[in-house]
PyMOL Python script that loads the backbone (N, CA, C, O; Angstrom):
from pymol import cmd

cmd.read_pdbstr("""\
ATOM      1  N   UNK A   1      18.294 -26.410  -7.066  1.00  0.00           N
ATOM      2  CA  UNK A   1      18.500 -27.559  -6.164  1.00  0.00           C
ATOM      3  C   UNK A   1      19.957 -27.563  -5.663  1.00  0.00           C
ATOM      4  O   UNK A   1      20.321 -28.429  -4.868  1.00  0.00           O
ATOM      5  N   UNK A   2      20.788 -26.625  -6.107  1.00  0.00           N
ATOM      6  CA  UNK A   2      22.176 -26.682  -5.686  1.00  0.00           C
ATOM      7  C   UNK A   2      22.486 -25.504  -4.678  1.00  0.00           C
ATOM      8  O   UNK A   2      23.643 -25.174  -4.417  1.00  0.00           O
ATOM      9  N   UNK A   3      21.424 -24.921  -4.155  1.00  0.00           N
ATOM     10  CA  UNK A   3      21.666 -23.844  -3.197  1.00  0.00           C
ATOM     11  C   UNK A   3      20.394 -23.446  -2.505  1.00  0.00           C
ATOM     12  O   UNK A   3      19.423 -24.202  -2.514  1.00  0.00           O
ATOM     13  N   UNK A   4      20.376 -22.288  -1.909  1.00  0.00           N
ATOM     14  CA  UNK A   4      19.194 -21.826  -1.206  1.00  0.00           C
ATOM     15  C   UNK A   4      18.235 -21.320  -2.213  1.00  0.00           C
ATOM     16  O   UNK A   4      18.642 -20.528  -3.063  1.00  0.00           O
ATOM     17  N   UNK A   5      16.975 -21.710  -2.198  1.00  0.00           N
ATOM     18  CA  UNK A   5      16.011 -21.249  -3.219  1.00  0.00           C
ATOM     19  C   UNK A   5      15.712 -19.744  -3.086  1.00  0.00           C
ATOM     20  O   UNK A   5      15.927 -19.111  -2.053  1.00  0.00           O
ATOM     21  N   UNK A   6      15.218 -19.242  -4.175  1.00  0.00           N
ATOM     22  CA  UNK A   6      14.881 -17.808  -4.216  1.00  0.00           C
ATOM     23  C   UNK A   6      13.820 -17.521  -3.219  1.00  0.00           C
ATOM     24  O   UNK A   6      13.117 -18.440  -2.798  1.00  0.00           O
ATOM     25  N   UNK A   7      13.663 -16.275  -2.810  1.00  0.00           N
ATOM     26  CA  UNK A   7      12.633 -15.916  -1.826  1.00  0.00           C
ATOM     27  C   UNK A   7      11.227 -15.884  -2.437  1.00  0.00           C
ATOM     28  O   UNK A   7      10.572 -14.843  -2.470  1.00  0.00           O
ATOM     29  N   UNK A   8      10.801 -17.002  -2.898  1.00  0.00           N
ATOM     30  CA  UNK A   8       9.457 -17.202  -3.444  1.00  0.00           C
ATOM     31  C   UNK A   8       8.861 -18.446  -2.798  1.00  0.00           C
ATOM     32  O   UNK A   8       9.499 -19.498  -2.760  1.00  0.00           O
ATOM     33  N   UNK A   9       7.660 -18.327  -2.298  1.00  0.00           N
ATOM     34  CA  UNK A   9       7.032 -19.473  -1.668  1.00  0.00           C
ATOM     35  C   UNK A   9       6.946 -20.649  -2.618  1.00  0.00           C
ATOM     36  O   UNK A   9       7.064 -21.792  -2.179  1.00  0.00           O
ATOM     37  N   UNK A  10       6.745 -20.413  -3.896  1.00  0.00           N
ATOM     38  CA  UNK A  10       6.610 -21.543  -4.835  1.00  0.00           C
ATOM     39  C   UNK A  10       7.888 -22.416  -4.869  1.00  0.00           C
ATOM     40  O   UNK A  10       7.820 -23.635  -5.029  1.00  0.00           O
ATOM     41  N   UNK A  11       9.059 -21.748  -4.712  1.00  0.00           N
ATOM     42  CA  UNK A  11      10.306 -22.561  -4.696  1.00  0.00           C
ATOM     43  C   UNK A  11      10.412 -23.377  -3.467  1.00  0.00           C
ATOM     44  O   UNK A  11      10.906 -24.504  -3.512  1.00  0.00           O
ATOM     45  N   UNK A  12       9.951 -22.831  -2.329  1.00  0.00           N
ATOM     46  CA  UNK A  12      10.043 -23.590  -1.034  1.00  0.00           C
ATOM     47  C   UNK A  12       8.979 -24.723  -0.974  1.00  0.00           C
ATOM     48  O   UNK A  12       9.115 -25.678  -0.210  1.00  0.00           O
ATOM     49  N   UNK A  13       7.917 -24.583  -1.808  1.00  0.00           N
ATOM     50  CA  UNK A  13       6.871 -25.620  -1.806  1.00  0.00           C
ATOM     51  C   UNK A  13       7.068 -26.661  -2.942  1.00  0.00           C
ATOM     52  O   UNK A  13       6.336 -27.648  -3.009  1.00  0.00           O
ATOM     53  N   UNK A  14       8.034 -26.437  -3.804  1.00  0.00           N
ATOM     54  CA  UNK A  14       8.295 -27.349  -4.928  1.00  0.00           C
ATOM     55  C   UNK A  14       8.532 -28.756  -4.445  1.00  0.00           C
ATOM     56  O   UNK A  14       9.394 -28.956  -3.589  1.00  0.00           O
ATOM     57  N   UNK A  15       7.807 -29.756  -4.951  1.00  0.00           N
ATOM     58  CA  UNK A  15       7.970 -31.161  -4.511  1.00  0.00           C
ATOM     59  C   UNK A  15       9.396 -31.645  -4.560  1.00  0.00           C
ATOM     60  O   UNK A  15       9.840 -32.366  -3.666  1.00  0.00           O
ATOM     61  N   UNK A  16      10.148 -31.245  -5.629  1.00  0.00           N
ATOM     62  CA  UNK A  16      11.550 -31.735  -5.765  1.00  0.00           C
ATOM     63  C   UNK A  16      12.418 -31.137  -4.631  1.00  0.00           C
ATOM     64  O   UNK A  16      13.286 -31.816  -4.083  1.00  0.00           O
ATOM     65  N   UNK A  17      12.172 -29.889  -4.302  1.00  0.00           N
ATOM     66  CA  UNK A  17      12.924 -29.252  -3.240  1.00  0.00           C
ATOM     67  C   UNK A  17      12.560 -29.890  -1.897  1.00  0.00           C
ATOM     68  O   UNK A  17      13.431 -30.118  -1.058  1.00  0.00           O
ATOM     69  N   UNK A  18      11.294 -30.173  -1.701  1.00  0.00           N
ATOM     70  CA  UNK A  18      10.862 -30.748  -0.377  1.00  0.00           C
ATOM     71  C   UNK A  18      11.499 -32.118  -0.218  1.00  0.00           C
ATOM     72  O   UNK A  18      11.908 -32.446   0.896  1.00  0.00           O
ATOM     73  N   UNK A  19      11.611 -32.942  -1.256  1.00  0.00           N
ATOM     74  CA  UNK A  19      12.260 -34.231  -1.177  1.00  0.00           C
ATOM     75  C   UNK A  19      13.764 -34.035  -0.803  1.00  0.00           C
ATOM     76  O   UNK A  19      14.281 -34.746   0.058  1.00  0.00           O
ATOM     77  N   UNK A  20      14.437 -33.095  -1.440  1.00  0.00           N
ATOM     78  CA  UNK A  20      15.844 -32.863  -1.188  1.00  0.00           C
ATOM     79  C   UNK A  20      16.030 -32.388   0.232  1.00  0.00           C
ATOM     80  O   UNK A  20      17.022 -32.747   0.867  1.00  0.00           O
ATOM     81  N   UNK A  21      15.126 -31.604   0.749  1.00  0.00           N
ATOM     82  CA  UNK A  21      15.289 -31.013   2.083  1.00  0.00           C
ATOM     83  C   UNK A  21      14.461 -31.664   3.208  1.00  0.00           C
ATOM     84  O   UNK A  21      14.143 -31.043   4.222  1.00  0.00           O
ATOM     85  N   UNK A  22      14.128 -32.953   2.972  1.00  0.00           N
ATOM     86  CA  UNK A  22      13.244 -33.653   3.903  1.00  0.00           C
ATOM     87  C   UNK A  22      13.827 -33.671   5.337  1.00  0.00           C
ATOM     88  O   UNK A  22      13.066 -33.813   6.294  1.00  0.00           O
ATOM     89  N   UNK A  23      15.084 -33.539   5.495  1.00  0.00           N
ATOM     90  CA  UNK A  23      15.730 -33.537   6.820  1.00  0.00           C
ATOM     91  C   UNK A  23      15.698 -32.151   7.503  1.00  0.00           C
ATOM     92  O   UNK A  23      16.222 -32.009   8.608  1.00  0.00           O
ATOM     93  N   UNK A  24      15.099 -31.140   6.874  1.00  0.00           N
ATOM     94  CA  UNK A  24      15.112 -29.808   7.358  1.00  0.00           C
ATOM     95  C   UNK A  24      13.732 -29.203   7.364  1.00  0.00           C
ATOM     96  O   UNK A  24      13.540 -28.121   6.809  1.00  0.00           O
ATOM     97  N   UNK A  25      12.738 -29.880   7.986  1.00  0.00           N
ATOM     98  CA  UNK A  25      11.352 -29.364   7.929  1.00  0.00           C
ATOM     99  C   UNK A  25      11.234 -28.015   8.671  1.00  0.00           C
ATOM    100  O   UNK A  25      10.423 -27.181   8.269  1.00  0.00           O
ATOM    101  N   UNK A  26      12.019 -27.777   9.740  1.00  0.00           N
ATOM    102  CA  UNK A  26      11.901 -26.541  10.470  1.00  0.00           C
ATOM    103  C   UNK A  26      12.346 -25.363   9.595  1.00  0.00           C
ATOM    104  O   UNK A  26      11.740 -24.292   9.623  1.00  0.00           O
ATOM    105  N   UNK A  27      13.394 -25.574   8.833  1.00  0.00           N
ATOM    106  CA  UNK A  27      13.908 -24.539   7.972  1.00  0.00           C
ATOM    107  C   UNK A  27      12.890 -24.130   6.942  1.00  0.00           C
ATOM    108  O   UNK A  27      12.680 -22.946   6.678  1.00  0.00           O
ATOM    109  N   UNK A  28      12.247 -25.157   6.352  1.00  0.00           N
ATOM    110  CA  UNK A  28      11.231 -24.864   5.334  1.00  0.00           C
ATOM    111  C   UNK A  28      10.014 -24.139   5.952  1.00  0.00           C
ATOM    112  O   UNK A  28       9.520 -23.137   5.434  1.00  0.00           O
ATOM    113  N   UNK A  29       9.574 -24.692   7.060  1.00  0.00           N
ATOM    114  CA  UNK A  29       8.397 -24.073   7.748  1.00  0.00           C
ATOM    115  C   UNK A  29       8.669 -22.620   8.111  1.00  0.00           C
ATOM    116  O   UNK A  29       7.829 -21.761   7.842  1.00  0.00           O
ATOM    117  N   UNK A  30       9.838 -22.312   8.726  1.00  0.00           N
ATOM    118  CA  UNK A  30      10.147 -21.007   9.126  1.00  0.00           C
ATOM    119  C   UNK A  30      10.371 -20.077   7.919  1.00  0.00           C
ATOM    120  O   UNK A  30       9.964 -18.915   7.960  1.00  0.00           O
ATOM    121  N   UNK A  31      10.979 -20.547   6.904  1.00  0.00           N
ATOM    122  CA  UNK A  31      11.172 -19.768   5.680  1.00  0.00           C
ATOM    123  C   UNK A  31       9.827 -19.378   5.051  1.00  0.00           C
ATOM    124  O   UNK A  31       9.640 -18.230   4.648  1.00  0.00           O
ATOM    125  N   UNK A  32       8.920 -20.308   4.970  1.00  0.00           N
ATOM    126  CA  UNK A  32       7.606 -19.966   4.446  1.00  0.00           C
ATOM    127  C   UNK A  32       6.868 -19.009   5.305  1.00  0.00           C
ATOM    128  O   UNK A  32       6.166 -18.141   4.786  1.00  0.00           O
ATOM    129  N   UNK A  33       6.997 -19.126   6.667  1.00  0.00           N
ATOM    130  CA  UNK A  33       6.367 -18.188   7.560  1.00  0.00           C
ATOM    131  C   UNK A  33       6.957 -16.766   7.322  1.00  0.00           C
ATOM    132  O   UNK A  33       6.226 -15.777   7.267  1.00  0.00           O
ATOM    133  N   UNK A  34       8.256 -16.706   7.190  1.00  0.00           N
ATOM    134  CA  UNK A  34       8.927 -15.473   6.979  1.00  0.00           C
ATOM    135  C   UNK A  34       8.431 -14.758   5.705  1.00  0.00           C
ATOM    136  O   UNK A  34       8.211 -13.547   5.681  1.00  0.00           O
ATOM    137  N   UNK A  35       8.269 -15.579   4.649  1.00  0.00           N
ATOM    138  CA  UNK A  35       7.779 -15.016   3.405  1.00  0.00           C
ATOM    139  C   UNK A  35       6.334 -14.529   3.554  1.00  0.00           C
ATOM    140  O   UNK A  35       5.936 -13.585   2.872  1.00  0.00           O
ATOM    141  N   UNK A  36       5.554 -15.146   4.417  1.00  0.00           N
ATOM    142  CA  UNK A  36       4.168 -14.641   4.629  1.00  0.00           C
ATOM    143  C   UNK A  36       4.145 -13.313   5.301  1.00  0.00           C
ATOM    144  O   UNK A  36       3.334 -12.464   4.931  1.00  0.00           O
ATOM    145  N   UNK A  37       5.023 -13.070   6.309  1.00  0.00           N
ATOM    146  CA  UNK A  37       4.965 -11.899   7.143  1.00  0.00           C
ATOM    147  C   UNK A  37       5.930 -10.786   6.776  1.00  0.00           C
ATOM    148  O   UNK A  37       5.859  -9.676   7.302  1.00  0.00           O
ATOM    149  N   UNK A  38       6.857 -11.120   5.837  1.00  0.00           N
ATOM    150  CA  UNK A  38       7.891 -10.168   5.484  1.00  0.00           C
ATOM    151  C   UNK A  38       7.350  -8.887   4.829  1.00  0.00           C
ATOM    152  O   UNK A  38       6.363  -8.938   4.095  1.00  0.00           O
ATOM    153  N   UNK A  39       7.974  -7.772   5.086  1.00  0.00           N
ATOM    154  CA  UNK A  39       7.710  -6.500   4.411  1.00  0.00           C
ATOM    155  C   UNK A  39       8.712  -6.440   3.292  1.00  0.00           C
ATOM    156  O   UNK A  39       9.891  -6.182   3.533  1.00  0.00           O
ATOM    157  N   UNK A  40       8.274  -6.671   2.069  1.00  0.00           N
ATOM    158  CA  UNK A  40       9.153  -6.722   0.954  1.00  0.00           C
ATOM    159  C   UNK A  40       9.779  -5.372   0.573  1.00  0.00           C
ATOM    160  O   UNK A  40      10.713  -5.328  -0.228  1.00  0.00           O
ATOM    161  N   UNK A  41       9.262  -4.262   1.148  1.00  0.00           N
ATOM    162  CA  UNK A  41       9.817  -2.978   0.893  1.00  0.00           C
ATOM    163  C   UNK A  41      10.730  -2.475   2.009  1.00  0.00           C
ATOM    164  O   UNK A  41      11.205  -1.339   1.998  1.00  0.00           O
ATOM    165  N   UNK A  42      10.951  -3.364   2.967  1.00  0.00           N
ATOM    166  CA  UNK A  42      11.753  -2.974   4.151  1.00  0.00           C
ATOM    167  C   UNK A  42      13.194  -2.758   3.818  1.00  0.00           C
ATOM    168  O   UNK A  42      13.794  -3.540   3.081  1.00  0.00           O
ATOM    169  N   UNK A  43      13.753  -1.707   4.350  1.00  0.00           N
ATOM    170  CA  UNK A  43      15.188  -1.482   4.385  1.00  0.00           C
ATOM    171  C   UNK A  43      15.584  -1.181   5.839  1.00  0.00           C
ATOM    172  O   UNK A  43      14.790  -0.598   6.578  1.00  0.00           O
ATOM    173  N   UNK A  44      16.765  -1.559   6.250  1.00  0.00           N
ATOM    174  CA  UNK A  44      17.161  -1.233   7.594  1.00  0.00           C
ATOM    175  C   UNK A  44      17.034   0.272   7.804  1.00  0.00           C
ATOM    176  O   UNK A  44      17.395   1.055   6.925  1.00  0.00           O
ATOM    177  N   UNK A  45      16.523   0.679   8.963  1.00  0.00           N
ATOM    178  CA  UNK A  45      16.328   2.107   9.205  1.00  0.00           C
ATOM    179  C   UNK A  45      17.641   2.809   9.564  1.00  0.00           C
ATOM    180  O   UNK A  45      17.807   3.343  10.661  1.00  0.00           O
ATOM    181  N   UNK A  46      18.559   2.788   8.609  1.00  0.00           N
ATOM    182  CA  UNK A  46      19.874   3.377   8.811  1.00  0.00           C
ATOM    183  C   UNK A  46      20.275   4.102   7.495  1.00  0.00           C
ATOM    184  O   UNK A  46      19.702   3.860   6.433  1.00  0.00           O
ATOM    185  N   UNK A  47      21.233   4.955   7.607  1.00  0.00           N
ATOM    186  CA  UNK A  47      21.770   5.687   6.457  1.00  0.00           C
ATOM    187  C   UNK A  47      22.600   4.768   5.590  1.00  0.00           C
ATOM    188  O   UNK A  47      22.484   4.836   4.367  1.00  0.00           O
ATOM    189  N   UNK A  48      23.405   3.938   6.140  1.00  0.00           N
ATOM    190  CA  UNK A  48      24.360   3.067   5.442  1.00  0.00           C
ATOM    191  C   UNK A  48      23.716   1.701   5.200  1.00  0.00           C
ATOM    192  O   UNK A  48      24.198   0.685   5.701  1.00  0.00           O
ATOM    193  N   UNK A  49      22.633   1.683   4.436  1.00  0.00           N
ATOM    194  CA  UNK A  49      21.856   0.477   4.232  1.00  0.00           C
ATOM    195  C   UNK A  49      22.717  -0.648   3.656  1.00  0.00           C
ATOM    196  O   UNK A  49      22.679  -1.754   4.194  1.00  0.00           O
ATOM    197  N   UNK A  50      23.465  -0.432   2.627  1.00  0.00           N
ATOM    198  CA  UNK A  50      24.200  -1.528   1.975  1.00  0.00           C
ATOM    199  C   UNK A  50      25.298  -2.116   2.934  1.00  0.00           C
ATOM    200  O   UNK A  50      25.523  -3.325   2.989  1.00  0.00           O
ATOM    201  N   UNK A  51      25.948  -1.205   3.666  1.00  0.00           N
ATOM    202  CA  UNK A  51      26.971  -1.689   4.617  1.00  0.00           C
ATOM    203  C   UNK A  51      26.313  -2.518   5.728  1.00  0.00           C
ATOM    204  O   UNK A  51      26.841  -3.562   6.111  1.00  0.00           O
ATOM    205  N   UNK A  52      25.176  -2.065   6.242  1.00  0.00           N
ATOM    206  CA  UNK A  52      24.519  -2.846   7.287  1.00  0.00           C
ATOM    207  C   UNK A  52      24.012  -4.159   6.772  1.00  0.00           C
ATOM    208  O   UNK A  52      24.087  -5.165   7.478  1.00  0.00           O
ATOM    209  N   UNK A  53      23.482  -4.186   5.531  1.00  0.00           N
ATOM    210  CA  UNK A  53      23.038  -5.443   4.960  1.00  0.00           C
ATOM    211  C   UNK A  53      24.225  -6.414   4.856  1.00  0.00           C
ATOM    212  O   UNK A  53      24.091  -7.589   5.197  1.00  0.00           O
ATOM    213  N   UNK A  54      25.377  -5.931   4.390  1.00  0.00           N
ATOM    214  CA  UNK A  54      26.566  -6.780   4.308  1.00  0.00           C
ATOM    215  C   UNK A  54      26.978  -7.344   5.648  1.00  0.00           C
ATOM    216  O   UNK A  54      27.362  -8.508   5.758  1.00  0.00           O
ATOM    217  N   UNK A  55      26.890  -6.472   6.707  1.00  0.00           N
ATOM    218  CA  UNK A  55      27.237  -6.910   8.075  1.00  0.00           C
ATOM    219  C   UNK A  55      26.298  -7.999   8.551  1.00  0.00           C
ATOM    220  O   UNK A  55      26.725  -8.975   9.167  1.00  0.00           O
ATOM    221  N   UNK A  56      24.988  -7.824   8.258  1.00  0.00           N
ATOM    222  CA  UNK A  56      24.036  -8.821   8.730  1.00  0.00           C
ATOM    223  C   UNK A  56      24.332 -10.163   7.954  1.00  0.00           C
ATOM    224  O   UNK A  56      24.273 -11.244   8.539  1.00  0.00           O
ATOM    225  N   UNK A  57      24.630 -10.064   6.703  1.00  0.00           N
ATOM    226  CA  UNK A  57      24.981 -11.256   5.919  1.00  0.00           C
ATOM    227  C   UNK A  57      26.176 -11.983   6.506  1.00  0.00           C
ATOM    228  O   UNK A  57      26.161 -13.210   6.608  1.00  0.00           O
ATOM    229  N   UNK A  58      27.205 -11.256   6.893  1.00  0.00           N
ATOM    230  CA  UNK A  58      28.393 -11.877   7.526  1.00  0.00           C
ATOM    231  C   UNK A  58      28.015 -12.581   8.798  1.00  0.00           C
ATOM    232  O   UNK A  58      28.471 -13.691   9.074  1.00  0.00           O
ATOM    233  N   UNK A  59      27.188 -11.937   9.558  1.00  0.00           N
ATOM    234  CA  UNK A  59      26.753 -12.495  10.850  1.00  0.00           C
ATOM    235  C   UNK A  59      25.927 -13.787  10.635  1.00  0.00           C
ATOM    236  O   UNK A  59      26.071 -14.757  11.379  1.00  0.00           O
ATOM    237  N   UNK A  60      25.066 -13.776   9.607  1.00  0.00           N
ATOM    238  CA  UNK A  60      24.272 -14.981   9.292  1.00  0.00           C
ATOM    239  C   UNK A  60      25.166 -16.154   8.877  1.00  0.00           C
ATOM    240  O   UNK A  60      25.012 -17.288   9.330  1.00  0.00           O
ATOM    241  N   UNK A  61      26.114 -15.813   7.984  1.00  0.00           N
ATOM    242  CA  UNK A  61      27.022 -16.885   7.561  1.00  0.00           C
ATOM    243  C   UNK A  61      27.896 -17.380   8.742  1.00  0.00           C
ATOM    244  O   UNK A  61      28.193 -18.572   8.821  1.00  0.00           O
ATOM    245  N   UNK A  62      28.294 -16.513   9.622  1.00  0.00           N
ATOM    246  CA  UNK A  62      29.028 -16.907  10.800  1.00  0.00           C
ATOM    247  C   UNK A  62      28.165 -17.888  11.681  1.00  0.00           C
ATOM    248  O   UNK A  62      28.664 -18.885  12.202  1.00  0.00           O
ATOM    249  N   UNK A  63      26.894 -17.558  11.810  1.00  0.00           N
ATOM    250  CA  UNK A  63      26.033 -18.430  12.638  1.00  0.00           C
ATOM    251  C   UNK A  63      25.874 -19.800  11.983  1.00  0.00           C
ATOM    252  O   UNK A  63      25.874 -20.821  12.671  1.00  0.00           O
ATOM    253  N   UNK A  64      25.738 -19.827  10.667  1.00  0.00           N
ATOM    254  CA  UNK A  64      25.629 -21.128   9.951  1.00  0.00           C
ATOM    255  C   UNK A  64      26.847 -21.942  10.148  1.00  0.00           C
ATOM    256  O   UNK A  64      26.772 -23.159  10.314  1.00  0.00           O
ATOM    257  N   UNK A  65      27.976 -21.293  10.131  1.00  0.00           N
ATOM    258  CA  UNK A  65      29.283 -21.984  10.258  1.00  0.00           C
ATOM    259  C   UNK A  65      29.656 -22.301  11.674  1.00  0.00           C
ATOM    260  O   UNK A  65      30.670 -22.953  11.921  1.00  0.00           O
ATOM    261  N   UNK A  66      28.808 -21.827  12.664  1.00  0.00           N
ATOM    262  CA  UNK A  66      29.076 -22.081  14.060  1.00  0.00           C
ATOM    263  C   UNK A  66      30.160 -21.203  14.651  1.00  0.00           C
ATOM    264  O   UNK A  66      30.759 -21.543  15.671  1.00  0.00           O
ATOM    265  N   UNK A  67      30.409 -20.090  14.019  1.00  0.00           N
ATOM    266  CA  UNK A  67      31.416 -19.138  14.505  1.00  0.00           C
ATOM    267  C   UNK A  67      30.820 -18.140  15.458  1.00  0.00           C
ATOM    268  O   UNK A  67      29.626 -18.202  15.750  1.00  0.00           O
ATOM    269  N   UNK A  68      31.622 -17.219  15.953  1.00  0.00           N
ATOM    270  CA  UNK A  68      31.216 -16.229  16.927  1.00  0.00           C
ATOM    271  C   UNK A  68      30.438 -15.118  16.164  1.00  0.00           C
ATOM    272  O   UNK A  68      31.047 -14.303  15.471  1.00  0.00           O
ATOM    273  N   UNK A  69      29.143 -15.098  16.293  1.00  0.00           N
ATOM    274  CA  UNK A  69      28.292 -14.152  15.625  1.00  0.00           C
ATOM    275  C   UNK A  69      28.561 -12.707  16.107  1.00  0.00           C
ATOM    276  O   UNK A  69      28.608 -11.781  15.296  1.00  0.00           O
ATOM    277  N   UNK A  70      28.738 -12.521  17.448  1.00  0.00           N
ATOM    278  CA  UNK A  70      28.935 -11.216  17.960  1.00  0.00           C
ATOM    279  C   UNK A  70      30.225 -10.616  17.380  1.00  0.00           C
ATOM    280  O   UNK A  70      30.269  -9.423  17.081  1.00  0.00           O
ATOM    281  N   UNK A  71      31.251 -11.419  17.222  1.00  0.00           N
ATOM    282  CA  UNK A  71      32.484 -10.900  16.619  1.00  0.00           C
ATOM    283  C   UNK A  71      32.293 -10.513  15.155  1.00  0.00           C
ATOM    284  O   UNK A  71      32.936  -9.597  14.642  1.00  0.00           O
ATOM    285  N   UNK A  72      31.392 -11.240  14.502  1.00  0.00           N
ATOM    286  CA  UNK A  72      31.195 -10.938  13.062  1.00  0.00           C
ATOM    287  C   UNK A  72      30.303  -9.766  12.833  1.00  0.00           C
ATOM    288  O   UNK A  72      30.431  -9.109  11.800  1.00  0.00           O
ATOM    289  N   UNK A  73      29.407  -9.462  13.730  1.00  0.00           N
ATOM    290  CA  UNK A  73      28.452  -8.376  13.553  1.00  0.00           C
ATOM    291  C   UNK A  73      29.114  -7.040  13.705  1.00  0.00           C
ATOM    292  O   UNK A  73      29.663  -6.711  14.756  1.00  0.00           O
ATOM    293  N   UNK A  74      29.058  -6.281  12.651  1.00  0.00           N
ATOM    294  CA  UNK A  74      29.642  -4.922  12.663  1.00  0.00           C
ATOM    295  C   UNK A  74      28.610  -3.832  12.546  1.00  0.00           C
ATOM    296  O   UNK A  74      28.955  -2.663  12.372  1.00  0.00           O
ATOM    297  N   UNK A  75      27.360  -4.193  12.638  1.00  0.00           N
ATOM    298  CA  UNK A  75      26.293  -3.240  12.416  1.00  0.00           C
ATOM    299  C   UNK A  75      26.340  -2.061  13.375  1.00  0.00           C
ATOM    300  O   UNK A  75      26.143  -0.923  12.950  1.00  0.00           O
ATOM    301  N   UNK A  76      26.590  -2.297  14.625  1.00  0.00           N
ATOM    302  CA  UNK A  76      26.637  -1.221  15.602  1.00  0.00           C
ATOM    303  C   UNK A  76      27.773  -0.231  15.286  1.00  0.00           C
ATOM    304  O   UNK A  76      27.606   0.983  15.400  1.00  0.00           O
ATOM    305  N   UNK A  77      28.910  -0.771  14.893  1.00  0.00           N
ATOM    306  CA  UNK A  77      30.066   0.082  14.509  1.00  0.00           C
ATOM    307  C   UNK A  77      29.751   0.920  13.296  1.00  0.00           C
ATOM    308  O   UNK A  77      30.051   2.113  13.266  1.00  0.00           O
ATOM    309  N   UNK A  78      29.152   0.312  12.299  1.00  0.00           N
ATOM    310  CA  UNK A  78      28.780   1.013  11.103  1.00  0.00           C
ATOM    311  C   UNK A  78      27.823   2.122  11.391  1.00  0.00           C
ATOM    312  O   UNK A  78      27.975   3.225  10.866  1.00  0.00           O
ATOM    313  N   UNK A  79      26.779   1.844  12.263  1.00  0.00           N
ATOM    314  CA  UNK A  79      25.835   2.826  12.644  1.00  0.00           C
ATOM    315  C   UNK A  79      26.461   3.993  13.404  1.00  0.00           C
ATOM    316  O   UNK A  79      26.124   5.159  13.199  1.00  0.00           O
ATOM    317  N   UNK A  80      27.379   3.629  14.283  1.00  0.00           N
ATOM    318  CA  UNK A  80      28.034   4.742  15.063  1.00  0.00           C
ATOM    319  C   UNK A  80      28.782   5.655  14.154  1.00  0.00           C
ATOM    320  O   UNK A  80      28.802   6.864  14.389  1.00  0.00           O
ATOM    321  N   UNK A  81      29.422   5.121  13.088  1.00  0.00           N
ATOM    322  CA  UNK A  81      30.194   5.986  12.183  1.00  0.00           C
ATOM    323  C   UNK A  81      29.269   6.782  11.295  1.00  0.00           C
ATOM    324  O   UNK A  81      29.531   7.958  11.042  1.00  0.00           O
ATOM    325  N   UNK A  82      28.209   6.189  10.817  1.00  0.00           N
ATOM    326  CA  UNK A  82      27.363   6.848   9.785  1.00  0.00           C
ATOM    327  C   UNK A  82      26.110   7.616  10.349  1.00  0.00           C
ATOM    328  O   UNK A  82      25.573   8.515   9.702  1.00  0.00           O
ATOM    329  N   UNK A  83      25.696   7.237  11.519  1.00  0.00           N
ATOM    330  CA  UNK A  83      24.463   7.829  12.060  1.00  0.00           C
ATOM    331  C   UNK A  83      24.753   8.997  12.999  1.00  0.00           C
ATOM    332  O   UNK A  83      23.841   9.700  13.434  1.00  0.00           O
ATOM    333  N   UNK A  84      26.038   9.193  13.305  1.00  0.00           N
ATOM    334  CA  UNK A  84      26.409  10.206  14.246  1.00  0.00           C
ATOM    335  C   UNK A  84      26.039   9.952  15.685  1.00  0.00           C
ATOM    336  O   UNK A  84      25.833  10.877  16.471  1.00  0.00           O
ATOM    337  N   UNK A  85      25.959   8.659  16.017  1.00  0.00           N
ATOM    338  CA  UNK A  85      25.545   8.317  17.389  1.00  0.00           C
ATOM    339  C   UNK A  85      26.747   7.849  18.175  1.00  0.00           C
ATOM    340  O   UNK A  85      26.623   7.512  19.352  1.00  0.00           O
TER     341      UNK A  85
END
""", "prot")
cmd.dss("prot")
cmd.show_as("cartoon", "prot")
cmd.util.cbc("prot")
cmd.orient("prot")
C-alpha cells in the first residue's frame, strides 16, 4: 500500500488497493490490461538489455515527474554504441 503494486493482477484487484487508488481508475484499468496482454518472457531486442531497461526506466520516471522525456531517453544512444548501427 506504500508504493506501486507488484505486477500481479491480484494486487491490482485487491479491495484495499482499489480503495486507496479510487482517484486513479484509468491507471488501474490500463495496468490490468497490460498484465493481460504482456509477454512475460519479453526482453528488448537489443544486445545491451540491462542498459536499455535502465534508460526506459529513467524516461518513465521523467514522464511521471513532468520532465523532458526525450532528454532522459538514452536508448538510441545505447543502441548506436552496442549494436554497431
